Each structure stands twice: as C-alpha cells, then as structure tokens.
C-alpha positions in Angstrom: -3.6 -29.2 33.3 -7.1 -27.6 33.2 -7.7 -25.0 30.5 -9.8 -21.9 30.7 -13.5 -22.4 29.8 -14.2 -22.3 26.1 -17.5 -20.9 24.9 -19.0 -22.6 21.8 -22.2 -22.4 19.8 -24.0 -25.3 18.1 -25.5 -25.2 14.7 -27.3 -28.1 13.1 -25.6 -29.2 10.0 -28.4 -31.4 8.6 -28.9 -31.5 4.8 -32.6 -30.8 5.3 -33.0 -27.1 5.8 -36.8 -27.1 5.6 -36.9 -26.8 9.4 -34.9 -23.6 9.8 -35.6 -23.3 13.5 -33.7 -26.5 14.1 -30.6 -25.1 12.5 -29.8 -23.3 15.7 -30.7 -26.3 17.9 -33.9 -24.6 18.9 -35.7 -27.8 19.5 -38.3 -28.8 22.1 -38.1 -32.5 21.5 -34.8 -33.8 22.6 -35.1 -36.9 20.5 -34.9 -34.8 17.4 -31.5 -33.4 18.3 -28.9 -34.6 15.7 -25.8 -36.5 16.9 -23.3 -34.3 15.1 -23.1 -30.5 15.2 -20.8 -27.8 13.9 -19.4 -25.4 16.5 -19.0 -21.6 16.2 -16.8 -19.4 18.5 -18.9 -17.0 20.6 -18.0 -14.4 23.2 -20.8 -14.8 25.7 -20.6 -17.6 28.3 -23.4 -19.5 30.1 -22.1 -21.6 32.9 -24.0 -24.8 33.8 -23.3 -28.1 35.5 -24.0 -31.7 34.8 -23.0 -34.7 36.9 -22.3 -36.8 33.9 -18.6 -37.6 34.4 -15.9 -37.6 31.7 -17.9 -37.5 28.4 -15.6 -37.8 25.5 -15.8 -35.4 22.6 -13.9 -33.9 19.7 -14.2 -30.2 19.0 -14.4 -28.3 15.7 -14.6 -24.5 15.9 -15.4 -22.7 12.8 -14.7 -18.9 12.4 -15.9 -16.5 9.7 -13.5 -14.3 7.8 -13.4 -12.4 4.5 -10.8 -13.6 2.0 -9.3 -10.8 -0.1 -8.6 -12.2 -3.6 -5.8 -9.8 -4.5 -6.3 -10.6 -8.2 -8.5 -12.7 -10.3 -12.0 -11.2 -10.2 -10.5 -8.4 -8.2 -8.9 -7.0 -11.3 -12.2 -7.0 -13.1 -13.7 -4.8 -10.3 -10.7 -2.4 -10.8 -11.8 -1.7 -14.3 -15.4 -1.0 -13.1 -14.2 1.8 -10.8 -14.2 4.5 -13.5 -15.0 8.1 -12.8 -15.8 10.1 -15.9 -14.5 13.6 -16.6 -16.8 16.7 -16.9 -14.7 18.1 -19.7 -15.4 21.6 -21.0 -18.9 22.1 -19.5 -17.9 25.3 -17.7 -17.3 27.1 -21.0 -20.6 25.7 -22.4 -22.5 27.0 -19.5 -20.7 30.3 -19.5 -21.4 30.9 -23.2 -25.0 29.7 -23.2 -26.3 31.6 -20.2 -24.0 34.6 -20.1 -23.8 34.6 -16.3 -20.8 35.7 -14.2 -17.7 33.5 -13.9 -18.3 33.1 -10.2 -21.9 31.8 -10.6 -21.0 29.6 -13.5 -18.0 28.2 -11.7 -20.2 27.7 -8.6 -22.5 25.5 -10.7 -19.6 23.2 -11.5 -18.5 23.4 -7.8 -22.0 22.4 -6.6 -22.1 19.4 -9.0 -18.7 18.1 -7.7 -19.3 19.3 -4.1 -22.6 17.4 -3.7 -21.0 14.3 -5.2 -18.3 14.4 -2.5 -20.1 15.9 0.5 -22.6 13.1 0.3 -19.7 10.7 0.8 -20.7 9.7 4.4 -24.2 9.0 3.3 -23.4 7.0 0.2 -20.7 5.2 2.1 -23.4 4.2 4.6 -25.7 3.1 1.8 -23.0 0.9 0.3 -22.2 -0.4 3.8 -25.9 -1.2 4.5 -26.8 -2.6 1.2 -23.8 -3.2 -1.2 -21.4 -1.3 -3.4 -23.1 -2.9 -6.4 -26.6 -1.5 -5.6 -25.2 2.0 -4.8 -23.4 2.2 -8.2 -26.3 0.9 -10.2 -28.7 3.4 -8.7 -26.1 6.1 -9.1 -25.8 5.4 -12.8 -29.6 5.6 -13.3 -29.9 8.9 -11.3 -26.9 10.4 -13.2 -28.4 9.5 -16.5 -31.8 11.1 -15.6 -30.0 14.3 -14.4 -28.1 14.7 -17.6 -31.1 14.3 -19.8 -33.1 16.8 -17.8 -30.2 19.3 -17.8 -30.4 19.4 -21.6 -33.8 21.1 -21.4 -32.7 23.6 -18.7 -34.2 27.1 -19.4 -31.8 28.9 -17.2 -28.8 28.3 -14.9 -31.0 28.2 -11.8 -32.7 25.0 -13.2 -29.2 23.6 -13.8 -28.3 24.0 -10.2 -31.1 21.5 -9.4 -30.8 19.1 -12.3 -27.0 19.1 -13.0 -25.8 20.3 -9.6 -27.9 18.5 -7.0 -29.5 15.6 -8.7 -26.4 14.9 -10.8 -24.3 15.2 -7.7 -26.4 12.7 -5.8 -26.2 10.2 -8.7 -22.4 10.5 -9.1 -21.9 10.3 -5.4 -23.7 7.0 -5.3 -21.4 5.8 -8.1 -18.1 7.3 -6.9 -17.6 6.5 -3.3 -18.5 2.7 -3.5 -16.5 2.3 -6.7 -13.3 3.5 -5.0 -14.1 1.7 -1.7 -14.7 -1.7 -3.3 -11.3 -1.6 -4.9 -9.7 -0.9 -1.5 -11.6 -3.9 0.0 -10.8 -6.3 -2.9 -7.1 -5.9 -2.6 -4.5 -6.1 0.2 -1.0 -6.6 -1.1 -1.8 -5.0 -4.4 -4.1 -2.3 -3.0 -1.9 0.7 -4.2 -1.7 -0.7 -7.8 -5.4 -1.6 -7.9 -6.5 1.8 -6.7 -4.1 3.5 -9.1 -5.5 1.6 -12.1 -9.1 2.1 -11.0 -8.9 5.8 -10.6 -6.8 6.2 -13.8 -10.1 6.1 -15.6 -10.6 9.8 -14.5 -7.3 10.8 -16.1 -7.6 8.8 -19.3 -11.2 9.7 -19.5 -10.2 13.3 -20.0 -8.2 12.1 -23.0 -11.4 11.0 -24.7 -14.3 12.9 -23.1 -13.4 16.6 -23.8 -13.0 16.1 -27.6 -16.1 14.0 -27.6 -18.1 16.6 -25.6 -16.9 19.3 -28.0 -18.1 17.2 -31.0 -21.4 16.5 -29.3 -22.1 20.1 -28.7 -20.9 21.1 -32.2 -23.1 18.5 -34.0 -26.1 18.0 -31.8 -26.4 21.3 -29.9 -26.8 21.8 -26.1 -29.9 19.6 -25.6 -28.8 16.7 -27.9 -25.3 16.7 -26.4 -26.7 16.3 -22.8 -29.1 13.5 -23.9 -26.1 11.6 -25.4 -24.0 12.3 -22.3 -26.9 10.8 -20.2 -26.6 7.7 -22.3 -22.9 7.5 -21.7 -23.3 7.8 -17.9 -25.9 5.0 -18.0 -22.9 2.7 -18.5 -22.2 3.2 -14.8 -25.0 0.7 -14.1 -23.2 -2.0 -16.1 -19.9 -1.3 -14.2 -21.9 -1.5 -11.0 -23.4 -4.9 -11.8 -19.8 -6.2 -12.2 -19.0 -5.2 -8.6 -19.6 -8.5 -7.0 -19.5 -8.4 -3.1 -16.7 -10.3 -1.4 -17.7 -13.8 -0.6 -17.5 -15.0 3.0 -15.3 -18.0 3.4 -15.1 -20.3 6.4 -11.8 -21.1 7.9 -11.7 -24.2 10.1 -9.7 -23.7 13.3 -9.7 -26.8 15.5 -8.2 -27.6 18.8 -5.6 -30.4 18.8 -3.7 -32.5 21.3 -0.2 -33.9 20.9 -0.9 -37.2 22.6 -4.7 -37.5 23.1 -7.3 -37.6 20.3 -10.2 -36.5 22.5 -10.8 -33.7 24.9 -12.0 -34.7 28.4 -15.0 -32.7 29.5 -15.6 -32.6 33.3 -18.5 -30.3 34.0 -21.1 -29.7 31.4 -24.6 -28.1 31.5 -26.4 -27.1 28.4 -29.3 -24.6 28.4 -31.9 -25.3 25.7 -34.6 -22.6 25.2 -38.1 -23.8 24.2 -40.4 -21.7 22.0 -42.6 -20.9 25.0 -39.8 -18.9 26.6 -39.0 -16.7 23.6 -38.9 -13.0 24.4 -38.6 -12.0 20.7 -38.9 -13.7 17.4 -35.2 -12.9 16.7 -33.9 -14.3 20.0 -33.0 -17.8 21.2 -32.1 -19.6 18.1 -28.8 -20.8 19.6 -27.3 -22.6 22.5 -24.4 -21.1 24.5 -22.5 -23.2 27.0 -19.1 -23.4 28.7 -16.9 -26.5 28.8 -14.0 -26.6 31.2 -11.6 -28.9 29.2 -8.8 -31.1 30.5 -6.2 -31.6 27.8 -2.4 -32.1 27.6 -1.7 -29.2 25.3 -3.3 -26.6 22.9 -2.4 -28.1 19.6 -5.0 -27.8 16.9 -6.8 -30.8 15.4 -9.0 -30.5 12.3 -12.1 -32.2 11.0 -13.7 -33.5 14.2 -17.1 -33.0 15.6 -19.2 -33.5 18.7 -20.7 -37.0 18.8 -23.2 -38.9 20.9 -24.6 -35.6 22.1 -28.1 -36.8 22.1 -27.4 -39.0 25.2 -25.8 -36.1 27.1 -28.6 -33.6 26.6 -31.2 -35.9 28.2 -30.1 -34.9 31.6 -30.5 -31.1 31.1 -32.9 -29.6 33.7 -32.0 -25.9 33.8 -33.7 -23.3 31.6 -32.9 -19.6 31.3 -33.6 -16.4 29.3 -30.9 -14.1 30.5 -27.7 -14.9 28.5 -29.0 -15.2 24.9 -28.1 -12.8 22.1 -29.4 -12.0 18.7 -27.9 -13.9 15.7 -24.8 -12.2 14.4 -26.1 -11.7 10.9 -29.1 -9.7 12.2 -27.0 -7.1 13.9 -27.5 -3.7 12.3 -24.4 -1.8 11.0 -23.8 1.8 12.0 -24.6 4.4 9.3 -21.9 6.9 10.3 -18.7 6.8 12.3 -17.7 10.4 12.9 -15.8 9.3 16.0 -12.9 8.7 13.5 -12.3 12.4 13.5 -10.9 12.0 17.1 -7.8 10.6 15.4 -5.6 13.7 15.1 -3.7 12.4 12.0 -6.8 11.5 10.1 -8.4 14.9 10.9 -5.3 16.7 9.6 -5.4 14.5 6.5 -9.0 15.5 5.9 -8.3 19.2 6.2 -5.3 18.9 3.9 -7.6 17.1 1.3 -10.1 19.9 1.6 -7.4 22.6 0.8 -5.9 20.4 -1.9 -9.3 19.9 -3.6 -10.1 23.6 -3.3 -6.9 24.3 -5.3 -6.9 21.7 -8.0 -10.6 21.9 -8.8 -10.3 25.6 -9.3 -7.2 25.0 -11.6 -9.0 22.4 -13.7 -12.1 24.5 -14.1 -10.2 27.6 -15.2 -7.4 26.0 -17.2 -9.2 26.1 -20.6 -10.3 29.7 -19.9 -6.8 30.7 -19.0 -5.5 29.3 -22.3 -8.0 31.4 -24.2 -7.0 34.4 -22.0 -3.4 34.2 -23.3 -4.5 33.9 -26.9 -5.2 30.2 -27.4 -8.2 29.0 -29.5 -10.9 26.5 -28.5 -8.9 23.5 -29.7 -5.8 24.5 -27.6 -8.1 25.1 -24.6 -9.6 21.6 -25.0 -6.2 20.0 -25.4 -4.9 21.6 -22.2 -7.4 19.5 -20.3 -6.6 16.5 -22.5 -2.8 16.8 -21.7 -3.5 17.2 -18.0 -5.9 14.3 -18.1 -3.5 11.9 -19.8 -0.6 12.6 -17.5 -3.1 12.4 -14.6 -3.9 8.9 -15.6 -0.2 8.0 -16.0 0.5 9.5 -12.5 -2.2 7.4 -11.0 -0.9 4.1 -12.3 2.8 4.9 -11.7 2.1 6.0 -8.2 0.2 2.8 -7.4 3.2 0.7 -8.5 5.9 2.8 -7.0 4.2 3.5 -3.6 3.3 -0.2 -3.3 6.9 -1.4 -3.4 8.0 -2.9 -0.1 10.8 -0.4 0.7 8.6 2.6 0.0 5.4 1.6 1.7 6.6 2.6 5.1 7.3 6.2 3.8 4.1 6.4 1.7 2.5 9.2 3.8 5.6 11.3 3.7 6.0 11.0 -0.1 2.3 11.9 -0.3 3.0 15.0 1.7 5.9 16.0 -0.5 3.8 15.7 -3.6 1.4 18.3 -2.2 4.2 20.8 -1.7 5.3 20.4 -5.3 1.8 20.8 -6.7 1.5 24.1 -4.8 4.7 25.3 -6.4 3.5 24.4 -9.9 0.2 26.2 -9.3 2.2 29.5 -8.9 4.2 28.8 -12.1 1.2 28.3 -14.5 -0.2 31.9 -14.5 3.3 33.2 -15.5 3.3 31.1 -18.7 2.0 32.6 -21.9 2.9 30.3 -24.8 1.0 27.0 -25.3 4.1 24.8 -25.3 5.1 25.9 -21.8 1.5 25.6 -20.6 1.3 22.1 -22.1 4.4 21.0 -20.2 3.1 22.5 -17.0 -0.2 20.8 -17.5 1.6 17.5 -17.9 3.6 17.9 -14.7 0.5 19.1 -12.9 -1.5 16.1 -14.1 1.1 13.6 -13.0 1.3 15.1 -9.5 -2.4 15.5 -9.1 -3.1 12.0 -10.3 -0.6 10.5 -7.9 -2.1 12.4 -5.0 -5.7 11.7 -5.7 -5.4 8.0 -6.6 -3.7 7.1 -3.3 -6.2 8.7 -1.0 -7.9 5.5 0.0 -4.6 3.7 0.3 -3.3 6.4 2.7 -6.5 6.1 4.8 -5.9 2.4 5.1 -2.3 3.2 6.3 -3.7 5.5 8.9 -6.8 3.7 10.2 -6.8 0.2 8.7 -9.1 -1.5 6.1 -11.9 -2.2 8.5 -12.9 1.4 8.7 -12.3 2.2 5.0 -16.0 2.6 4.1 -16.7 5.1 6.9 -13.3 6.9 6.8 -13.4 7.4 3.0 -16.9 8.8 3.2 -15.8 11.3 5.8 -12.7 12.2 3.8 -14.7 13.0 0.6 -17.1 15.1 2.7 -14.1 17.4 3.3 -13.2 17.1 -0.3 -16.7 18.1 -1.3 -16.4 21.3 0.7 -13.3 22.1 -1.2 -15.0 21.3 -4.5 -17.9 23.6 -3.6 -16.0 26.7 -2.6 -12.8 26.4 -4.7 -14.2 27.3 -8.1 -16.5 29.9 -6.6 -13.7 31.8 -5.0 -11.6 31.5 -8.1 -14.5 32.9 -10.2 -14.9 35.8 -7.8 -11.2 36.6 -8.1 -11.6 36.6 -11.9 -14.6 38.9 -11.7 -12.8 41.3 -9.5 -9.4 41.3 -11.3 -10.6 40.6 -14.9 -8.3 37.6 -15.4 -7.7 34.1 -14.2 -4.1 34.5 -12.8 -5.2 35.1 -9.2 -7.4 32.0 -9.2 -4.2 29.9 -9.7 -2.3 31.9 -7.0 -5.1 31.4 -4.6 -5.1 27.7 -5.4 -1.3 27.4 -4.9 -1.5 29.2 -1.6 -4.3 26.9 -0.3 -2.3 23.8 -1.5 0.8 24.9 0.5 -1.2 25.5 3.7 -2.7 22.0 3.4 0.8 20.5 2.9 2.1 22.3 6.0 -0.9 21.0 8.1 -0.2 17.4 6.9 3.5 17.9 7.6 2.8 18.9 11.2 0.7 15.9 11.8 3.3 13.6 10.3 6.1 15.1 12.4 3.9 14.8 15.5 3.2 11.2 14.8 6.9 10.5 14.1 8.0 12.0 17.4 5.3 10.1 19.3 6.4 6.8 17.8 10.0 7.6 18.6 9.1 8.3 22.3 7.2 5.0 22.5 10.1 3.1 21.2 12.4 4.6 23.8 9.9 3.7 26.6 9.8 0.1 25.4 13.6 -0.1 25.2 13.8 1.1 28.8 
C-alpha cells in the first residue's frame, strides 16, 4: 500500500563544522556530499522525479521540542522569582513632602502601574531575548532609580525617578520572573508559581520593619541608597534564570516486516550559490518521497545511506519552494488578538478591578490603623501580618489548586475567592481595635495571596502554556491600570471625606463587580461546553 508523500529535510551531521554552508547540504560539488544525513520534518513539499528505480533507504526523522523539567533546576528558578514589597513608603512620602493624600497615593500608583502596564513590552523583550536578560537589566535600572530617588528635591522629581524609571526596572524584573516559572513547570505549575510569588508576601514580613529602621537610622537619602543596594540582588536572581534547553526527540518510521522503505519516485533539488536570492535562503533541501511500506510502525536509529550515488542524476534546479531557516524566523512582539477570547478578556477586566481594590487597601491600611488610634509600630505590623498570611496563602493555594480533583474547578474557586475578598473589604473599615484589624488583615492576606499567585496558572488553563508570555503581559497591562487609578481614587475619597473608610468601601465594591464579570464569563463557558457535549452525543 502506498503511503502519502513525506517531506523531509537533510542536514549534514559531519563532525567538522568549519564549513557551515555544507551543514544544510548547500554544496555545489556533488562529490563532497556525505553518505549519511540526519532528517528533519518540514511542512513544505517540493515534488520531483527520478527514474532510478527502487533505491533502498532507512529514514530517521528528528523533531524539536522543549522538555519541561518539573523539578530539579526548575525549583532553583522558583526561588529566583521574588518580588519585593514597597512597605511603608507611602507614609514616608506623605510626611516628607506634605502633599495631599491623593497625590502621594498616585505616586505609589504610578510606580506600581508602570511596572504592570509595561507588561506586554517587557514580555516581548523576554520573548525576543530571554527572561534572564530582562531580569538582570531590570535589577540594574531599579537600583539606579532608588538611589536617584533618595536625592529627590520634591514629589514631582519622585514621579520620574521612583515612579517611571523605577516602574520600568521593576517591570523588566517582574513579568519574566513569573513567566519563566510557568514555563519551567507543567504538572507542578501551581505549586511552583505559589512558592515563587510567596516572596512578595514573606518579603513584607521582613521589608517593612527593615525600611522603618533604615529611615530611622540613615534618613531619607541613606535609606533609599541602601534600598537600591537591596534591589540590585535582582540581577543575581536573574542570572540564575537559565533558559529551557531544547532537546531533540527522535521519531522514526518503522515497519513490522521490512527493515527498509522502498522509494519509487525521487527527485532532489539542490540549490547552488549562484542561484541564491538572499543570504539567508537556500541552505536546505526539500524533497518529497512517495514511500511503499507495509505499515506505519516506527523504527529508530537509522539513516539515509548511499545517497551520493543517487544525487548524481539530479538535473532540475529551482528557486521557488525554499524557505528561511526556522531559527531565523522573527517572533512577534505583541499578540493582542488574544483579547478576542471572551473568557480571557473578562478575566483581564476582573483583574483590573481586583487590583484597583487590593492595591488601594494595602496603600491605606497603615494609615487607617493610625486613624483609629494605632501607633507607627502597629501600622507597620498591619502590613507585616497581611504580608505573612499573603505568603502562606500563595503556597497553600498552589498545593491545593494543583491537586488532581480540584484542577478542573480551579477557575471557579478562583472566582469565589474574589467574592470573599470583596466582602472582607467592607468589614475592615468597621473595625476599631487592633486585634480585630489584625485578624482581618490575616484573612485578607490569605485570600489576596491565593488570588494573585495563581494568575499565570489560570491563564494557562484558559489559553495554554504556548501563549503564556504574551497573555501574561496583556493581563498585567490591565492590572497596571488598576494599580494606577486605585490608590488615586482612594486618596481622593480620603481628601473629600477626611478619613480612609470610603477607600475600603470603594475597593470592596470594585472587587464585587469584577467577581460578577468573571462569574458571567464562567457561566457562559460552562453552558457552551454543555451544548457542545449534547451535539456530540447526538
């Protein structure tokens, strides 16, 4: 029985690589063609004919794929994906420059917003170059921005140094750090992302007290210089982010009864240098072989042999069917077409509203503690408590949502968490004693940590890992918008009403609206899947 034509590509496997042009069988002298070649699967076909009957050959087809380690070095990369906490900088800016709450909060919003809104760009940079390069440069830029901020004469200068320059640096470090963890893991992706992002939560256990001590002992300028030194560690973490190695998996064609494939009609087109249209073209041979075989079983570790004799009869040359080498194909910078996916778009809007709410809460939480009579220490510890439980929530959610029985319902659990966070946001401004506030901070931290840590995992559930770099960049663009406007609106509400209560009410309302939008998309998807199942059963 005759099989369909199979397109293959030759590559010279000689030990001597000094003649690189020969590696693609781009050879004018037929006597120099080696007798054994490696074969690569290709999509394009070039049909040619040779009257040489029944040449015998064995076929090896080699395909390229990326192996996900799911452990080993992958765990080291997890501990490199650490996002530091900003701590109590809002109060420092507020006390130093005596500006309005809205303007001071907007500074914090700009710093976080730029970091996230540049997500598509930094994702493209990581995709074009590497996650390692992006994080290393991000650490350097962040360090410079912090040192410059220490000498800021006014808050306008801080918008440039701390807000925009610092936002660019942290964006280069943040997006690739999260993405590489998602790429390094498959079965353990939820656990890995949870551990990686827990650095944010546990960082708030250490950073706020450290920042307070730095400002107390070294002053505003000295503290920012030292913070710059701390952020320079991002470059070390970035260096540890080794790209995934590309492994080759051999896929051969076998027969049950015959050891060789019988080739009936063969013509090979070899392109001499004189017929090149471009320096990047024609370093390969494409040809089609109609193969007669008894079955499609796979046989490994074979190769084309005695090819030199067969090529001597080639007489046809062409320029029309050649393509550029695969490794020279440029990657897209952006992939905004992903927003055509209704579910993904709803998820991005929900993330925007969620970020708008929780960022406002974390910015104003220490100020609210002081509003109800707490001192600076209690104000700092409110962030510490929220941060510690944030880290716990990130790790626990990774392990729980990664279990086999729960994975299927991960997006629905994710949606439910958003509803609960919205409810807690309404409770906080009704608490006046520190113990109650501390308990609420712990609950809030666990829920927020669970929600934030699994963003990239949910995106993979929605769109698959192949689009993670692009989709995560788009998602944090929406998140950046929320970061930018959330604290600003919260600050305006404080300026208008004289207290921070309404900032929390505003955040809770935004959170519930986002949860409803995500719920509608999930219900719509559930009904669509149900209809498709009925159609297939009929």
